[in-house]
N, C-alpha and C positions, 0 to 999 in steps of 0.2 A: 500436593496437587493444587492447581489454581486454573485460572483462566490465561491462556497463552495466546499471543498475537505476534506472528512473524511474517517478515517480508521475504519472498522468494522470487526467483527468476524462472520463467518458463520458456525454453528455447526450442525451436524446431531444429531438425537436422536435415540438411540437403542430401537427397538420396543420391546425387551424382558425386559430390565431394566428401560426403561424411563429415562435414563441418557445421556447426552451428550457424544460424543466421537470424537475422531480424528483418522485418516488413519495413518498406517505406514507400512513399508516394512518388512514382517516377512519371512525372507529366500527366497525372490523372488516373494512372493505372497502378495496380498494386504490384510491387516487385521486391526481391530480396537481395540483402547484401550480407556479406560475412559479419558475424558478431565480433565487435571490437571491445573487449572488457573495459577498457579505459573510458569509452564513451559512455557507459553505464556505471562507472564507479560512484558509489554513494558519497556524497560530500560528508566530511568529518562532522559537520554540525547536526547531521541527520543519524549518524551511526548509532546512537542509543535508542533509536526507534525500530531498528532492524528485528531485535527480539525483546518482547516486552511480556510482563506478567502482571495481572492485576484484574480485580473483579470490576473495576470501572470501566473496562471495555465492553461490558454488557450493554452500557449506554450507547455504544457506537455501532453495535450490530443489531439492536433490537427491531430495526425496521426491515432486516433481511429475512426472507423465508426461513422458518424455523429449523430446516435440516440443512441450510447453507453452512459451508465451513471455509468458503474463500471468495474472493471478489477481486475484480480489477480496480486500480485506483479511480477511474472514472465513476463507477458505480459506488464505491465507497464515499466518494466526495459528494455524490448526491444524496446519500443518506446521512451525512455528517451532521450530527447534533450541535446545537448551539450550546455554549459554555454553561448557561444557566441550567439547562437540562441535565448535563453531566454532573454538575456541581449538586443539584437537587437530589438526582437519583442516588447519589453515592454519599450524601452527607459530608462533602468535602468542606474543609476550611481552607483559607488561603495560603496556609503553610503547610498543607497536606503533601504527600508523596506525588500527587498528580495536580498540576496547577494550570491556571489559565494560560500561562506561557507554554506549558507542555502541549496543552490542547492545540494553541495556535501554531506552534512549531511542527507538531504532528500534521497538521492540515498542510503547511507549506511542504513538507516532505512528500505528501500524496501529490500535491500538485506538481512538484518537481518530477516525480515518477511518471504522472501523466504527460508531462511535456517532453519527456525523454522517448516516449513511445505513442505518438498520437494516432497511428494507424491501427495497429494490433499491439496491446500492451504485452510486454515480456514480464512486467511486474505483477505480481500476485500477493494479496493479503490473506493470510490463512490464520484461522483462530480454532481453538480447541479447549475443551474443559478438562 
């Protein structure tokens, strides 16, 4: 048992077509278009961050309400701790399993997810103990 952090997709389904869709900005109004899996394919450089396990993630979620278990990338980025906080909270050394490089790349992954769904995010970050 441990602390798990997972990236998921949350898609709405069109009641007329039965197909999943994503929201987009259509000249200032919210509209929907069919979900294209290739548009949201996770780049290989971020694939290791899709499913993670480790107590160090407590540092990333400690600003969320106590009973929260998920977030959108935008909110997760707003609560993102600096590396010194994560390192101090978890007594990490430079050679440990989670490094400043992991910390920075995970943040870039969150920014990528946010850029892919700027209106209503289809990406969610879930965590559990």
